[in-house]
C-alpha positions as CSV (number, residue, x, y, z in Angstrom):
1,M,0.0,0.0,0.0
2,S,1.3,3.4,-0.9
3,T,2.0,5.8,1.9
4,S,0.4,8.7,0.0
5,L,-3.0,6.9,0.2
6,S,-2.7,6.4,4.0
7,R,-1.9,10.1,4.6
8,R,-5.1,11.3,2.9
9,P,-7.4,10.8,5.8
10,V,-4.9,12.5,8.1
11,R,-4.6,15.5,5.8
12,A,-8.4,15.8,5.5
13,L,-8.7,15.7,9.3
14,L,-6.0,18.3,9.7
15,L,-7.7,20.5,7.1
16,I,-11.0,20.3,9.0
17,I,-9.3,21.2,12.3
18,A,-7.6,24.2,10.7
19,L,-10.9,25.4,9.2
20,L,-12.6,25.1,12.6
21,A,-9.8,27.0,14.2
22,A,-9.9,29.7,11.5
23,F,-13.6,30.3,11.8
24,G,-13.9,29.7,15.6
25,S,-15.9,26.7,16.7
26,A,-18.6,28.9,18.3
27,S,-19.3,30.8,15.2
28,A,-18.9,27.9,12.8
29,L,-21.1,25.5,14.8
30,G,-23.4,28.0,16.4
31,A,-23.3,29.2,20.0
32,S,-25.8,28.9,22.8
33,S,-26.8,30.7,25.9
34,S,-29.4,30.1,28.6
35,V,-31.8,32.2,30.7
36,K,-33.8,31.2,33.7
37,V,-37.5,32.1,33.8
38,E,-38.2,32.6,37.5
39,D,-41.2,34.0,39.3
40,N,-41.7,37.4,37.7
41,F,-38.2,37.9,36.4
42,F,-35.7,36.6,33.8
43,S,-32.3,35.7,35.2
44,A,-30.7,38.0,32.7
45,K,-32.0,41.5,32.2
46,K,-29.6,42.1,29.3
47,L,-28.0,39.5,27.0
48,S,-25.6,40.2,24.1
49,V,-25.1,37.3,21.6
50,S,-23.7,36.8,18.2
51,R,-25.9,36.1,15.2
52,N,-27.0,32.4,14.9
53,T,-26.8,31.9,18.7
54,S,-29.5,29.7,20.2
55,V,-30.9,31.0,23.5
56,T,-32.7,28.6,25.8
57,W,-35.2,29.8,28.4
58,N,-35.6,27.3,31.3
59,W,-38.7,27.6,33.6
60,K,-37.7,27.4,37.3
61,G,-40.5,29.2,39.2
62,A,-43.9,28.2,40.5
63,L,-45.9,30.5,38.1
64,Y,-46.9,30.3,34.4
65,H,-44.8,32.5,32.1
66,N,-44.1,33.0,28.4
67,V,-41.5,34.8,26.3
68,K,-42.7,37.3,23.7
69,V,-41.1,40.0,21.6
70,R,-42.4,43.4,22.4
71,S,-40.2,45.1,19.8
72,G,-37.4,43.9,17.6
73,P,-36.3,43.0,14.0
74,A,-38.1,39.6,14.1
75,K,-41.1,38.3,16.1
76,F,-41.3,35.0,18.1
77,S,-43.0,33.7,21.2
78,S,-43.0,30.7,23.4
79,R,-46.1,29.0,24.6
80,T,-47.3,29.8,28.1
81,Q,-46.0,27.1,30.4
82,L,-45.1,26.2,34.0
83,H,-42.2,23.9,33.4
84,G,-39.8,23.0,30.6
85,S,-37.9,25.1,28.2
86,F,-38.1,27.1,25.0
87,V,-35.3,27.6,22.4
88,H,-35.0,30.4,19.9
89,R,-32.1,30.9,17.4
90,F,-31.4,34.5,16.7
91,T,-30.6,34.9,13.0
92,T,-31.3,38.6,12.6
93,R,-29.1,41.3,14.1
94,G,-30.7,44.0,16.3
95,T,-32.2,44.7,19.7
96,Y,-35.0,42.5,21.0
97,K,-37.2,43.8,23.8
98,L,-38.8,40.7,25.4
99,Y,-41.5,40.3,28.1
100,C,-44.0,37.9,29.6
101,S,-47.5,38.7,28.5
102,L,-48.9,37.5,31.9
103,H,-46.5,39.7,33.8
104,P,-45.8,42.8,31.6
105,D,-43.1,44.2,34.0
106,M,-41.1,41.0,33.5
107,T,-38.7,42.1,30.8
108,M,-35.3,41.5,29.2
109,T,-33.3,42.8,26.3
110,V,-31.3,40.6,23.8
111,T,-28.8,42.4,21.6
112,V,-27.8,40.3,18.6
113,R,-24.5,41.5,16.9
């Protein structure tokens, strides 16, 4: 067997590693962040993330809540729930003002750069 044939998989693997390093694994594969939904507040009042970041809201309190966009470049909303989680991937840059429609003073801001 030729040594040039056995080196091809190694070269391909090295090329993949170099590409991931060049683009940064978080931006190439997508980053993530999490927020707790507690009784009448989000654990983060302000969150700044890169485009294509997935944010997960995790319900931890004893009351029903949801996550809705009050203003921002794209609209989304979670269902109203007591337990569980909700994930949204931010693909559009801008500032998102979020709130719980059951508790309108429960707010947070996500800035997508």
